[in-house]
Every structure is written in C-alpha cells, then in structure tokens.
N, C-alpha and C positions, 0 to 999 in steps of 0.2 A: 487673233493671237496664236491659236493653235494649241497643241498639247503642251502641258507643263509638268514638271516633276513635283513630287510631294515634298521634297526638300531641295533647296538650291545647291548647285555645285559652286562652291565659293573659292576654289583654288584660283589664284590670280596670276596672270602673267605680267611681269614687270620688265621694262627696259628703260635705261637712262643713258645719257651720254652728253658730251660737250665738245665743242671745238671753238674756233675763233669767231664764228658767225652766229651760231645758235647753241642752246642747251635744251635738253628735252627730258621729259619724264612721261612714260606711258603705262597705263594699267588696263587690262582686259580681263573680263570674267564671264563665264557661261551663265551663271545665275540660275533662274528657274526654268530656262528653256531646255528642251530635250537634247540639244546638241549645240556646239559652238559654231556659229556661221560667220563670225567676224574675222577680218584679217587686217594687216596694217603694213606700212612702210615707215621706217625711221632712218633717214640717210642724211646726216649733217653735211656731207660733202660728196657730191656726185663724181668729182674728179680728184679724189684723195690720192690717186696713184700718179698724178701729173701736176703740172703747174698751170693748167688751164683755169678759166674763170671759176671762182668759188661759188657753187650753187648748192643749196640745201633743198631736199625733197622729202616731204612728209605726206602720208595718206592714210585714210581710214576707209575700209571697204566692208559694208554691211550686207551680208548675204541673205537671200530668201529662197525658199524652195530647195535648200541644200547649200553646202559650203564650197562646192567645186569652183565656181566662177570667182568667188572672193579669194580663195586660195591662189588661183591662177594670177589674179591681179597683184596680190601681195608678193608673189615670187617672180613675176615676169614683167611687170610694168616698167621698171627701171630700164631693163634691157630694150624694151620696145621703144621707150622714150628716146634713148640714145641713138636708135636707128633712124629716127625721123630726120629728113633733110632740113625741115624747118628748125629743128633743135640745133643741128650742126651749123646753121646759118645765124643762130642767135635770135630767132623769132620766137620768144618764149611763150607768148600768148597762143600763137598758132600751133606751136608744137604740142601744147597740152590738148588742144582739140584733135590734132592728128593722132596723138597717142591713144585717146579714148576710142576713136574710130578704128585704129589699127589693132587695138586689143580685141575688139569684136571680130575683126577679120582673122586674127590668130586663133581665137577660140573656135571659129568655124573650120579652121584647118586641122584641128585636133580631132582625131577619130573618136575619141571617147567623149569629148566635150561638145562636139557639134550637135549632138542630139540630147544634151543635158538640158533639163527644164529649169535649172536654177538661174539666178541672176544676182547682181549686187549693185548697191548704190556706191558711189565713189566721190569723196571730197579730198582733193590734194592741193598742196601748195608748193610753189617754187619760190625760193628767196635768193636774190642775186646780190652779191656783195658789191660788185663794181657799179651796178646800176641803182643800188639802194632801193630795190623794188621787191614787192611782195605780190605774187599772182596766185589767185585761187581758181581752180576749175572744179565745178560741182555738177554731178548728175544724180538726182534723187533727193532723199530727205535726210541724209547725213548732213552735218553743218560745220562750217568754219567761222569762227568769230575772232576778231582782233580786239584786244584791250588797248585803248588809247586814252591817256589821261584818266584812267579809272573807269571809262565808259566803254560799253560794247559797241563795236561797229561790225555790221553784217558783212562778211566776205563771201557769203553764199546765200541763196534763197531756196527753200524747200520746194521741190517739184511735186505738187499734189494734183491729182486729176481734176479737182474742182476749180483750179485756177482757170480763168477765161482763156488765157493764151494756150494752156496745155489742153484744155477741153476742145478748143477749136481744132488743134492738130489731130487729136484723137478721132473726132467726128469726121474730119476731112479724109482720114485714112480708113473710113468705114468701121471704126470702133465706136464704143459708147461708154458712158460713165453711169454706173448704177451702184447705189449704196456707197458713194464716194470712192469707188474703185474702178479701175480700167476693166471694161467688160465684166464688171461685177467681181473681179478677181484680185487684181494687183492694186495695192494701196498707194503706189507712187507711179509717176508718169515718165520718168527717165531712169535708165539703168543700163549697165553693161550686162550682156547676156540676154536672157528672156527672149529667145529667138522666136518663140511661138507668137510674139506680138510684133515681129519684124519680118513677116513673110510676104508682104505685098511687093511683088517683083516690079510693079509699075512705079514704085516710089523710091526715092533716095533715102539714105539713112537719116537725114534730117526730118523726113516727113512721115516716118512710120508711126504706128499707134504708140509704141514706146520707142524712144530714141536714146542712144547713148551720148549724143552730142552735149557737151557740158556748157553751162553758162560760165563766162570768164569775168572776173572782177580783179582789177589791178589797184595797187595802193603804193604810192611813193612814201618810203619809210622816213619818218622823222623820229630819231632816237630819243629826243627830249620828251616826246609824248607817247610814242608807240612802245608797248611793254612786252606783250606776249600774244601768242596765237593759240586758240583752242580748236582742236579737231575732234569731233565725237560723232558716234552713231546716234540714231534716233532714240535708243534706249535711255540716253542721257537727256536729250532734249524733250522727251515726253514728260520729264519730271521737272526740268529747270528751264527758265527763260535764259536767253543769252546773257542778260545783265546779271541774273542770279548766279550763273556759273562763273562769270568774271569776278563777281564779289567774293565767291567762295575761294577762288584762287588767291585773291588779295588777302582774304582772312587767313588762309593757310600760311602765306608769306609772313604775315604779321606775327605769327606765333613764334617765329625765330628758330624753330628746331625741326622744320619739315622741309624735305627735299621736294623737287617737282614730282618725283615718283610717289612720295608720300601723299602729296596733295591730290594727285590724280586717283590714288587708291581710296582716299577718304571720300572723294566725290562719288566714286562708284558705290561706296558704303551708303552714302546719303540717298542714292537713287534706287538701291535694291529694295524691293518691297519686303516688309516684315512678314507678310502673309499673302495668300492668294485670294483672300476674301474681298479685296477691294475691286476697283474698276478694271484692273489689268495692267495699269502703269507700274513700272518697276519690276516687271516680270520678263523683260527682254534681255538679250545679250547686252553687255556693257563694254564699250571701248572708248577711251579718251586719251588724247595726247596733248600735253601742254608744252609749247615751244617758246622758250625765252629768246628775245631779240637782243643780242649783245652788241654793245658799242665796240668800236675798233679798240683792240687791245684790252677789252674788259673781260675778266674772268666770271665764271658763274657765281662765285661767292660775292664778288663786287656787284654783280647785277642784283643779287638778293638784298644787299645793303642799300643799293639805290632805290629799289622798290619799297623797302621798309621806310626809308626816309621820306617818302611821299605822304605817309601817315594819313591814309584815306579813312581810317577809323570806321571800318565796316562793323555794323552793329549785329548783324545776323550771323550766328555761329553755325558750324556743321550740324550740331545737335538741333538747334532751333529750326534750321531749314528742313531737316529730315522730319521733324514732328509736324511741320506745316504741310509738307507734301502728303504725308500719310496721316492726316488728322482723324481718320476713322479708327485708327489703332490706338489702344491704350498702352502707351509706353511706360516703362519704369521711370521713377524719379532719378535713378542712378544713371548718369550720363553714359557710363561705359556700357550699360545694358541696352541703351538705345541702338547700338551697333552690333548687338549680340549675334544677329542672324548671319553676318558676314565676317565676324572677327573671332568668334569662339574657337578655342582649340578643339582638336578632334575628340579628346577624352571628355571635355566639357559638353560637347554636343551629344555624345553617347550617354553621358550621365543624365542629361536633360530628359532623355526618353526611357531611363531604366525602369521607371515604375509604370510605364504606359503599356498595359496589357494588350492594347490593340495595335502595337507597333508591328509592322510587317517586314518581311525580308527585304523587299525592294527599298523600304525606308532606310534600313540599316546599310544596305549596299550603297545607296545614294550618299549617305553620310560619309561612308568610307571612301567613296569615289570609284568603287569597282564597277558599278553599273553605268557609269557615265561614259558618254562617247568621248574618246580621246580629244584633247584640245587640238584644234587645227589652225591656230593662228599662224600666219606666215609673216615673212619679212625677216627681220633680224632675230635669230634665235627661235626656230620652230620647236615646239615642244613635242614630246612623245606621249605614249599612253600613261594614264594616271595609275600609279601603284596603289595596291590595296591599302597599304599604310605608308605614309610619308616617313622619311628618315627622322624628321623632327618629332613626329608622334611616337615612333619607336623608342627614341632616346628618352622622351618624357615619361614613357611607361616603365622606365628602368631597364630597358633592353640594351645590352652592350654589344659592340662590334669588336671582334678580336681577329688576329691573324695568327696562323700557325704554319709551320713548314709543310711544304707539299712536294710530292714527286713530280708535279707538273713543271713545265719549262719556266713558268714565271716565278717559281720558288715559294710563293705564299698563297694561302687560301683564306679568304675572309669568311667569318661565320658569325651568326647571332647566337647569343645565349642570355640567360637570366630567368629568374622565376616568373617574371611577368610574361615572358614569351610562352612558357608552358601553359600558363593560365589562359592566355589569349587564344592559343591554338586549340585548347580543350573546349573553350567557350564556343569558338567558331565551329568546331567539329560537332558539338552537341546541337548547335543551331541548324547545321546542315542536315543532321539526322532527324530533325523535328522534335527533339526532346524538350519537354517543358519543365523537367525537374533535374537538378544536378545529380550526378552519379553518387550513390551512397559511399562508394569507395573513396571519394574525395573528401568525406567528412573529416578524416583524420589528417588531412594535408594542411599543415600550418600556414602554407603560403597562399592558400585560397582565401580571398577576401570576400566579405559579404557583398561588396559591390559587384564582383565578378559573378557571384551566384545569381544576383538579380539580373545582370545582363544576359545570363544564360537562359533566362526564363522567357525572353521575349518571343512573341509569335511571329510567324512568317507568312508572306503572301506577296501581292503586288498592288501598287496603288499609283495611279496616274490621274491627275486632274486636268480639266480642260476649261479654258475661258472662251466663251463664244466671241 
C-alpha cells in the first residue's frame, strides 16, 4: 500500500454531463494516499464537431509508482485513438487494442516519460449509437461493470499475476511471481507504461512480463434491460463487489433526489476508510464514473424515472454498506456521522482536533489541504493546486470579498476582509512561530473567540503512517 497521510485529502473532483446517447457522473478523491495518481476520460461524443457516427468514450486510469503515465493517458488517449487506421475503418474492437499499444509507443517517444518508472491500469469503453454496441477494453485491475436488469455483468476481468494465464506469460518471459506480485513488485500483470517489465527485445508486446494489451469484451445493447455502466479503479473494488456497487447505484436512484454525480460521490464516501487501523482497504485513491445508457430521444431525467419505475427495492443503504465494509470501526448511531471523515466542513474538522494536544503541524496542513500534492486528474477539467482555504470555507468563517476601484487597467481589485480573517491569520502566524499560548495583547480583543484561542495552542510536527 505504501505511505499514507495522517488525515485523508477529501477534496473531490466532480464531472457530469449528458447528450443523446449517454449521461454520466464522475467523482474522484485522493483520500489517504500521499498523492493523487488517478486520471480519467469522460467524452459523451467523440465527433461532437461533425456529423460522423455518434461514439461515446469513457475511461479510468489508475496510476502506480507516480501519476505521469495516468496523466498522459487521460490527456492523450482520445487523440491517439482517432489516429488509428482501425478506428477510421470502423473496427472498434481492434482500434482499442491498437490504441493501448500505440499509447505505450507514444510514451517511449517522450523524452521525459520514456525513463519514467510509473505505469497505470486502464479500463475504457466505447459506445456506438448506430451499432447499439458497448465495447470494453481493460488492462490491469481497474474494472468495468454493466447493470442489466438490476444484475451486474462483468465487462472486464482483473489481471492479477496469480491467474494461470497471466503467470504462464510472466514465467515464459523470464519473470516470476512472488508474494502474488510480478517479480515480487507489481500487484497486477497488465498495464500501460511500466517499461522496466517490458525490456525483453526478443519478445513482442503481447509476450512481455507485463503487457499493455487489453482484453476486449463486447455487448450488444438491449435498452429494455441494460441500464448503466460503472467504471472504477481498484480502490472502489477492494471495498465492493460488482453487484454491491450496482445495488448502491440503484439505491441512490431510488432516493429520488440524487444525481449521478451525487451517487458516485456517496459511493466514494462509502469506500473511504474511517481510519488507518484496519487492513488497508479504503486507503487508496478513489475514482468512479457512472454512465447512464439512454434510449433514443430519452433525456437524463426520463432515464431516472424509468430506472425508479423498475422498483428493485434494494435493502442495503449507503450507511449499512459502509458499516459492513469497516465492521472493525465503532461508528456513531447518527447516520450523518457515519460519513464524517469525507463530508465534514473544514471548520468542523479543525474543531474536531482543537483539544488534541498531540496534533502536529502536518496534521493541520493536511486538513487545510496545503501539504497535499496538487490534484493531477486529467481529462475534462484538470484541476490546479489546492488552496490553503477554499472559498467556501472562507465565506463560512464570516470572511467577505469586496471590490474597490484600482488604478490598474482592469479597474477593480478584489480583497478579503472581516474579523475572522484577522483571527485566522493571527492563529496561523502563532502556529508558524511555534507559540503555545495566545498573545496577552489579544486578551482585550472582543473579536477573539475561545475557539480560536484553543486552535492557536495546537502543537506542530510531522506525522506519516505506513501500511505494509
């Protein structure tokens, strides 16, 4: 599992959208890991700029050993796909295989990435409107699942080194499997990148110790039965079976007030461990995309109504599933508190630790997001560095944003003000200076709250845990 943080980074990346073929909701979260190494693609129409065949393309890329290869896939795979002759010829299954192989080739052409030791799993789908066809290409242990008639249908199979077919290739390429890992190192047997496992010049790409060549599964769509597709990294599948995840999506739909993005976010909440004291599951990066399969001329809201009318009557709620996954943890009887680790507001999380004399500076930084590695999710809407305080947190603290005339060319300058801002800056200044007691001069300041004084007394240091 590697190193983990003392508190999870719970800032979530959300994307949603719809067109005439599919609707989708995606959620991704760094969680307990030291950095975010997942990336994704959400493209409802590959030919939105033309009248060519309507094709939707979705993908989840789970990086390991770094985020570089996953980022490359998230940002470049669509353009690589469109360059393939098999794609231009309408050979949809072959073009996905060609795309995975070509992605490895393009990585090796990049001066910075050819010596990069990272890799990523990849699970992607193509949906064809004219052919009513769903095709999945998978390399690694991310997974794609189709919900059909309320039941899960595997659209991919996890590539683990212990599988006989995978182990046979590994051994034939002069590799070995030890502790369920390729050469005692890699926990999966197929991936994009990972070129240290693809160095045998006598073998083709299909035969290497680790290969990027995906398995392909095709499914002829029946819109009376087929409902949605779930693509997710192994951080989700370590916690949920395919059927459990399908059931949770249907449960969210039955609530009547949740979007696909809301449901994907709640599933991430379900799977994020409340503590690092368990077996290690729930401490990985989390990425999940839910893709609704729309009938011809069906809107997303009509799809929701059609799904609800099926009345599957799922018995297990988000709360119950979370409690069953982490049965070693003593959850509160308050259902809202069951998800506290991923849903509490910034100030609530700070208040949770205000009386903890052992709190250290990296704990505080992690809670605020300042010590986190910037999110590197790619695809639609790449994020930037995480700010020390989010706009929402500043506004909740009573800090206001004003504009005043400026001599600059843009005419106005935005600035922050409010008593809470002074209190916050003073508290952080004291913390940085290592002070353990508030300044006596502040005793007469009526704006200083008892809570701020307590927050100013927290100790500093660093704290990183590791799961073997």
